[in-house]
C-alpha positions as CSV (number, residue, x, y, z in Angstrom):
1,X,228.6,132.3,129.7
2,X,226.7,133.3,132.7
3,X,223.6,135.5,132.4
4,X,221.8,138.1,134.2
5,X,218.0,138.1,134.1
6,X,216.0,141.2,135.2
7,X,212.4,141.0,136.4
8,X,209.7,143.5,137.0
9,X,209.1,143.4,140.8
10,X,205.5,144.6,140.4
11,X,204.2,141.8,138.3
12,X,207.1,139.3,138.3
13,X,207.5,139.3,134.5
14,X,210.9,138.8,133.0
15,X,212.3,141.8,131.3
16,X,215.7,140.9,129.7
17,X,218.7,138.7,129.7
18,X,222.3,140.0,129.6
19,X,225.5,138.1,129.2
20,X,228.0,138.7,131.9
21,X,231.5,139.8,130.8
22,X,234.2,137.2,130.9
23,X,237.4,137.8,132.9
24,X,239.1,138.6,129.6
25,X,236.3,141.1,128.7
26,X,236.8,142.8,131.9
27,X,240.5,143.2,131.5
28,X,239.9,144.7,128.0
29,X,237.6,147.2,129.6
30,X,239.9,148.1,132.2
31,X,242.9,148.5,129.8
32,X,240.7,150.7,127.7
33,X,239.8,152.9,130.6
34,X,243.4,153.3,131.6
35,X,244.4,154.2,128.0
36,X,241.6,156.9,127.8
37,X,242.5,158.2,131.2
38,X,245.8,159.5,129.8
39,X,244.2,161.8,127.3
40,X,241.2,162.7,129.4
41,X,243.3,164.1,132.2
42,X,244.7,166.5,129.7
43,X,241.2,167.6,128.2
44,X,240.5,171.2,129.3
45,X,238.2,171.7,132.2
46,X,236.2,173.8,129.9
47,X,235.7,170.8,127.6
48,X,234.8,168.4,130.5
49,X,232.3,170.9,131.9
50,X,230.7,171.4,128.4
51,X,230.2,167.6,128.1
52,X,228.6,167.6,131.5
53,X,226.1,170.2,130.4
54,X,225.3,168.2,127.4
55,X,224.8,165.2,129.6
56,X,222.3,167.1,131.8
57,X,220.3,168.2,128.7
58,X,220.3,164.6,127.5
59,X,219.0,163.3,130.8
60,X,216.1,165.7,130.5
61,X,215.6,164.8,126.9
62,X,215.2,161.1,127.7
63,X,213.6,161.6,131.0
64,X,210.3,159.5,130.3
65,X,212.2,156.5,128.8
66,X,214.8,156.5,131.5
67,X,212.3,156.8,134.2
68,X,210.2,154.0,132.8
69,X,213.2,151.6,132.6
70,X,214.0,152.5,136.3
71,X,210.4,151.7,137.4
72,X,210.2,148.5,135.4
73,X,213.5,147.2,136.8
74,X,213.2,148.2,140.5
75,X,209.6,149.3,141.0
76,X,210.1,152.8,141.9
77,X,206.9,154.7,141.4
78,X,207.1,156.6,138.2
79,X,206.7,160.0,139.5
80,X,209.7,159.5,141.9
81,X,211.7,158.0,138.9
82,X,211.1,161.1,136.9
83,X,212.2,163.2,139.9
84,X,215.3,161.1,140.2
85,X,216.2,161.9,136.6
86,X,215.7,165.5,137.2
87,X,218.0,165.4,140.2
88,X,220.8,163.7,138.0
89,X,220.6,166.7,135.7
90,X,220.9,169.1,138.6
91,X,224.1,167.4,139.8
92,X,225.5,167.7,136.3
93,X,224.7,171.3,136.0
94,X,225.9,172.0,139.5
95,X,229.4,170.6,138.6
96,X,229.4,172.1,135.2
97,X,229.0,175.6,136.7
98,X,231.3,175.0,139.8
99,X,234.0,172.6,138.9
100,X,236.5,175.3,137.7
101,X,236.3,177.1,141.1
102,X,236.6,173.8,143.1
103,X,239.5,172.5,141.2
104,X,241.5,175.7,140.8
105,X,245.0,175.8,142.2
106,X,244.8,176.8,146.0
107,X,247.6,179.4,146.5
108,X,249.3,179.1,149.8
109,X,251.7,181.8,151.2
110,X,255.1,180.3,152.3
111,X,258.7,181.2,152.0
112,X,258.6,180.1,148.5
113,X,258.2,182.5,145.6
114,X,255.2,180.5,144.7
115,X,253.5,177.6,146.5
116,X,250.1,176.1,145.9
117,X,248.1,172.9,146.0
118,X,247.2,171.3,142.5
119,X,244.3,168.9,142.3
120,X,245.3,166.2,139.8
121,X,243.2,163.2,138.8
122,X,244.0,159.7,140.2
123,X,243.2,157.7,136.9
124,X,240.6,155.1,136.8
125,X,238.0,154.7,139.7
126,X,235.7,151.7,140.2
127,X,232.1,152.5,141.3
128,X,230.1,149.8,142.9
129,X,226.5,150.8,143.1
130,X,223.2,149.8,144.5
131,X,219.7,149.4,142.9
132,X,217.7,151.7,145.1
133,X,218.5,154.8,143.2
134,X,219.9,153.4,140.1
135,X,220.6,156.6,138.3
136,X,221.2,159.2,141.1
137,X,223.7,157.0,143.1
138,X,225.8,156.7,139.9
139,X,225.5,160.2,138.6
140,X,226.3,161.9,142.0
141,X,229.7,159.9,141.7
142,X,230.3,160.1,138.0
143,X,229.7,163.9,137.6
144,X,232.5,165.1,139.9
145,X,234.8,162.1,139.3
146,X,235.0,162.5,135.6
147,X,235.0,166.2,135.6
148,X,237.9,166.2,137.9
149,X,239.8,164.2,135.1
150,X,239.4,160.5,136.2
151,X,237.8,157.7,134.1
152,X,235.2,155.4,135.7
153,X,234.2,151.8,135.8
154,X,230.7,150.9,137.0
155,X,229.7,147.7,138.6
156,X,226.0,148.1,139.3
157,X,223.5,146.0,141.0
158,X,222.3,143.2,138.7
159,X,218.6,143.8,138.9
160,X,219.3,147.2,137.3
161,X,221.5,146.1,134.5
162,X,219.3,147.9,131.9
163,X,220.0,151.2,133.8
164,X,223.7,150.5,134.1
165,X,224.0,150.0,130.5
166,X,221.8,153.1,129.7
167,X,224.1,155.3,131.8
168,X,227.1,154.2,129.7
169,X,225.2,155.0,126.6
170,X,224.2,158.5,128.0
171,X,227.9,159.4,128.5
172,X,228.7,158.2,124.9
173,X,225.8,160.0,123.3
174,X,226.7,163.3,125.1
175,X,230.2,163.2,123.5
176,X,232.5,161.7,126.1
177,X,235.4,159.6,124.7
178,X,234.4,155.9,124.6
179,X,236.0,154.3,127.5
180,X,235.7,157.3,129.8
181,X,232.7,155.7,131.5
182,X,232.2,152.0,131.2
183,X,229.8,149.5,132.7
184,X,231.1,146.0,133.5
185,X,228.7,143.1,133.9
186,X,230.7,141.1,136.3
187,X,230.1,138.8,139.4
188,X,230.8,139.7,143.0
189,X,233.6,137.1,142.7
190,X,235.5,139.2,140.2
191,X,235.4,142.4,142.2
192,X,238.3,141.6,144.5
193,X,240.4,140.9,141.3
194,X,239.2,144.1,139.7
195,X,240.0,146.3,142.8
196,X,243.5,144.6,142.8
197,X,244.2,145.4,139.2
198,X,247.0,148.0,138.5
199,X,244.5,149.9,136.4
200,X,242.1,150.8,139.3
201,X,243.3,153.7,141.5
202,X,240.4,154.0,143.7
203,X,237.0,152.7,144.8
204,X,233.6,154.1,145.7
205,X,230.9,152.1,147.2
206,X,227.4,152.7,148.0
207,X,225.9,149.7,149.7
208,X,225.4,147.7,152.8
209,X,227.6,147.6,156.0
210,X,228.6,144.0,155.0
211,X,229.5,145.1,151.6
212,X,231.5,148.1,152.9
213,X,233.6,146.0,155.3
214,X,234.5,143.5,152.4
215,X,235.4,146.2,149.9
216,X,237.4,148.2,152.6
217,X,239.4,145.2,153.4
218,X,240.1,144.5,149.7
219,X,240.8,148.2,149.0
220,X,243.1,148.4,152.0
221,X,245.1,145.2,151.2
222,X,245.8,146.8,147.7
223,X,246.5,150.3,149.2
224,X,243.7,151.9,147.2
225,X,241.7,154.8,148.2
226,X,238.1,154.1,148.9
227,X,234.9,156.2,149.8
228,X,232.1,154.2,151.5
229,X,228.4,155.3,151.7
230,X,226.8,152.6,153.8
231,X,223.5,151.8,155.6
232,X,221.7,154.2,157.9
233,X,219.3,154.1,160.8
234,X,218.4,157.7,161.0
235,X,216.4,159.1,163.7
236,X,213.4,161.5,163.4
237,X,213.2,163.3,166.6
238,X,210.0,165.0,167.5
239,X,210.2,167.5,170.5
240,X,206.9,168.4,172.3
241,X,206.7,171.8,170.4
242,X,206.9,170.2,166.9
243,X,204.5,171.8,164.4
244,X,202.7,168.8,163.3
245,X,200.3,170.6,161.0
246,X,203.3,171.9,159.0
247,X,205.7,168.9,159.1
248,X,203.9,165.6,159.5
249,X,203.7,165.0,155.6
250,X,207.5,165.7,155.5
251,X,208.1,163.1,158.3
252,X,206.0,160.6,156.4
253,X,207.7,161.2,153.2
254,X,211.2,160.8,155.1
255,X,210.2,157.3,155.8
256,X,208.0,156.2,152.9
257,X,209.7,157.7,149.9
258,X,211.1,155.1,147.4
259,X,208.9,152.6,149.3
260,X,211.3,153.1,152.3
261,X,214.3,151.8,150.4
262,X,216.7,154.5,151.2
263,X,219.7,154.6,153.4
264,X,218.9,158.2,154.7
265,X,215.3,157.4,155.4
266,X,213.8,158.2,158.7
267,X,213.7,154.8,160.3
268,X,213.3,155.6,164.0
269,X,210.7,158.1,165.1
270,X,211.6,159.3,168.7
271,X,208.8,161.3,170.1
272,X,208.4,163.1,173.4
273,X,205.5,161.9,175.3
274,X,203.7,165.3,175.5
275,X,203.0,165.2,171.6
276,X,203.0,161.4,171.3
277,X,199.3,160.9,170.9
278,X,198.8,163.8,168.5
279,X,201.9,162.6,166.5
280,X,200.5,159.0,166.3
281,X,197.1,160.3,164.9
282,X,198.6,162.6,162.5
283,X,201.1,160.2,161.2
284,X,198.6,157.3,160.7
285,X,196.4,159.7,158.9
286,X,199.1,160.9,156.5
287,X,200.2,157.3,155.8
288,X,196.7,156.1,155.1
289,X,196.4,158.9,152.4
290,X,199.3,157.2,150.4
291,X,198.1,155.6,147.2
292,X,199.4,152.2,146.6
293,X,199.3,150.3,143.3
294,X,201.0,150.1,140.0
295,X,204.2,152.0,139.9
296,X,203.6,153.1,136.3
297,X,200.6,155.1,137.7
298,X,201.6,158.7,138.3
299,X,199.4,159.1,141.3
300,X,200.9,156.0,143.1
301,X,203.3,156.7,145.9
302,X,203.8,153.1,147.3
303,X,204.3,150.0,145.2
304,X,206.3,146.8,145.5
305,X,209.7,146.7,146.8
306,X,212.6,145.9,144.5
307,X,212.6,142.2,145.0
308,X,210.6,139.7,147.0
309,X,213.4,138.5,149.1
310,X,213.9,142.0,150.2
311,X,210.4,142.3,151.4
312,X,210.7,139.0,153.2
313,X,213.6,140.4,155.2
314,X,211.5,143.4,156.2
315,X,208.7,141.0,157.3
316,X,211.2,139.1,159.4
317,X,212.5,142.2,161.2
318,X,208.9,143.4,162.0
319,X,207.7,139.8,163.1
320,X,210.8,139.6,165.3
321,X,210.1,142.9,166.8
322,X,206.5,141.9,167.5
323,X,207.7,138.9,169.4
324,X,209.8,141.3,171.6
325,X,206.6,143.3,172.4
326,X,206.1,145.8,169.5
327,X,202.6,146.6,168.4
328,X,201.5,147.1,164.8
329,X,199.3,150.2,164.5
330,X,199.0,149.9,160.7
331,X,200.0,147.5,158.0
332,X,202.4,144.8,158.7
333,X,201.4,142.4,155.8
334,X,203.3,141.1,152.8
335,X,202.1,139.8,149.5
336,X,204.9,138.9,147.2
337,X,207.3,141.8,146.8
338,X,204.7,144.2,148.2
339,X,204.9,145.2,151.8
340,X,202.3,147.4,153.3
341,X,203.3,150.8,154.7
342,X,203.6,150.0,158.4
343,X,203.8,151.8,161.6
344,X,204.9,150.0,164.8
345,X,204.6,151.4,168.3
346,X,206.0,150.4,171.7
347,X,209.4,150.0,170.2
348,X,212.5,149.5,172.4
349,X,216.2,149.6,171.8
350,X,216.5,145.8,171.8
351,X,214.3,145.3,168.7
352,X,215.4,144.7,165.1
353,X,213.3,147.6,163.9
354,X,215.3,150.0,166.3
355,X,218.8,148.6,166.1
356,X,218.9,147.4,162.5
357,X,218.5,149.2,159.2
358,X,215.0,148.3,157.9
359,X,215.1,148.9,154.2
360,X,211.4,149.1,153.6
361,X,208.2,151.1,154.4
362,X,208.3,150.5,158.2
363,X,208.3,153.3,160.8
364,X,209.2,152.4,164.3
365,X,207.9,154.8,166.9
366,X,209.4,155.3,170.3
367,X,207.9,157.2,173.2
368,X,210.4,159.1,175.4
369,X,209.9,161.4,178.5
370,X,211.6,164.5,177.4
371,X,214.2,166.2,175.0
372,X,217.1,164.7,176.7
373,X,216.0,161.2,176.6
374,X,215.0,161.8,172.8
375,X,218.6,162.9,171.9
376,X,220.1,160.1,173.9
377,X,218.1,157.5,172.1
378,X,218.7,159.1,168.7
379,X,222.4,158.7,169.3
380,X,222.0,155.0,170.3
381,X,222.9,153.6,166.9
382,X,225.9,152.0,165.3
383,X,225.1,154.1,162.2
384,X,225.8,157.7,161.6
385,X,224.3,159.0,158.3
386,X,221.9,161.7,159.6
387,X,219.4,162.9,162.2
388,X,216.4,165.1,161.8
389,X,214.7,167.2,164.5
390,X,211.4,168.8,164.5
391,X,210.8,171.7,166.9
392,X,209.9,175.3,166.9
393,X,212.7,176.0,169.5
394,X,215.4,176.7,166.9
395,X,217.8,178.1,169.5
396,X,217.9,174.9,171.5
397,X,218.0,172.8,168.3
398,X,221.1,174.7,167.2
399,X,222.7,173.6,170.3
400,X,222.3,170.0,169.4
401,X,224.4,170.3,166.2
402,X,227.7,169.5,167.9
403,X,226.0,166.7,170.0
404,X,224.9,164.7,167.0
405,X,227.8,162.6,165.7
406,X,226.1,161.8,162.3
407,X,227.2,163.1,158.9
408,X,224.1,165.3,158.6
409,X,221.7,167.1,161.0
410,X,218.4,168.5,159.5
411,X,216.1,170.7,161.5
412,X,212.5,170.8,160.4
413,X,213.3,169.0,157.2
414,X,214.0,165.4,156.2
415,X,217.5,164.3,155.7
416,X,218.3,164.4,151.9
417,X,221.2,164.8,149.4
418,X,221.8,168.1,147.7
419,X,224.6,168.7,145.1
420,X,225.6,171.9,147.0
421,X,226.2,170.1,150.4
422,X,228.6,167.2,151.4
423,X,227.0,163.9,151.8
424,X,228.2,161.0,153.8
425,X,228.3,159.3,157.2
426,X,230.2,158.3,160.4
427,X,230.6,155.0,162.3
428,X,229.2,152.0,160.4
429,X,227.7,154.3,157.8
430,X,231.0,154.7,156.2
431,X,233.5,157.5,155.4
432,X,234.4,160.0,152.8
433,X,232.1,162.5,151.3
434,X,230.1,162.8,148.0
435,X,228.7,166.0,146.4
436,X,229.8,169.5,146.9
437,X,233.3,170.7,146.7
438,X,234.3,167.9,149.1
439,X,232.9,165.3,146.8
440,X,234.9,166.4,143.7
441,X,238.1,166.5,145.9
442,X,237.8,162.8,146.9
443,X,239.4,161.3,143.9
444,X,242.1,163.8,143.2
445,X,245.7,164.0,144.3
446,X,246.2,167.1,146.5
447,X,249.7,167.9,145.3
448,X,252.0,170.3,146.9
449,X,253.8,172.6,144.5
450,X,256.8,174.7,145.8
451,X,258.7,177.0,143.5
452,X,261.7,179.3,143.8
453,X,262.8,181.7,141.0
């Protein structure tokens, strides 16, 4: 029997061992999900929403223990772990209050006596989720997907196996039927077989570009619906009139939150030369104020990354960029899984820190001549999750909305997910949407109903 071993990335200590499910056990889980799906889709929407409210309350009741588990498994500073659990409760509350409106039959006037769109669940949906937001990534999928009448199977990242199993227990304790939400501890080699199973109707993946390509190919081969939320290389554009006093800390948070391990983090800072020197001074000062240390300390903002190999990858991207002419203004050093908050200047489009996704606490700074060049540089990416623009010229900023091909455009704010707004990307950042009304309608059959009396 193969095992999963989890470790605390801050101190390297072993946390726990878990036995992986065998192929036979995976099949039993899939069959159970399919069996439950037949009853779950007929449960009233009122009941589904009531259970979702109970789940939200349970998340807050267990906030401390769940946050500690998250911090121990992937190193997230404890204050940020607690905020993540709060956000999970928020998304549950949001869909509990709004699902009835989102899923109501949409009446359409035609030549029929009555015609409308009915939103029916698909069945069992497989979720393949990453380690960086181990509760939030799952809950923003599960809350709308289960509430629309589907059942769910979770394949989580191995280093957060404890979180994956805790999430399944949360659904059970909240009163969901056993089998409605299940976690599988399976190898990546099993995934293709699972997607091809007759019991799986659709797939949701949050992960890397490479993983997205692989899962999309497998889902396509099996004619299964898929939603992909992949990597990002978000630009933070700073025009010459940006209010640095008001927003420099927001920009730093946009890069350094979750130790920089976020797909929607600001990774490329594109700054108009008239404000460049002031920006650099303010940015360095703000980063230097961030407290590093033990992630269990409430005052710590920066700690170790989730694994040492991840820190090594960031180190290589930084060093390769230095060889191409980039200059380190702050940080740049690694010790085990800890990578210092780092600021790099004189960055060009050919460097890894510009053209690749750097999944760690590294801010790449690019100086440009004017606004036009700034927006051109921002669009120079194969990714398309989001762009943020800081300026006091709101009228001109509004005109940029249609010029930015990304899934999100934030003005004077960091790109972030919000249950009330659709979330997703374009280009190599994937397709489909999570959250809001659009998210709950991703895994339903939009059925045309036409009636003559």
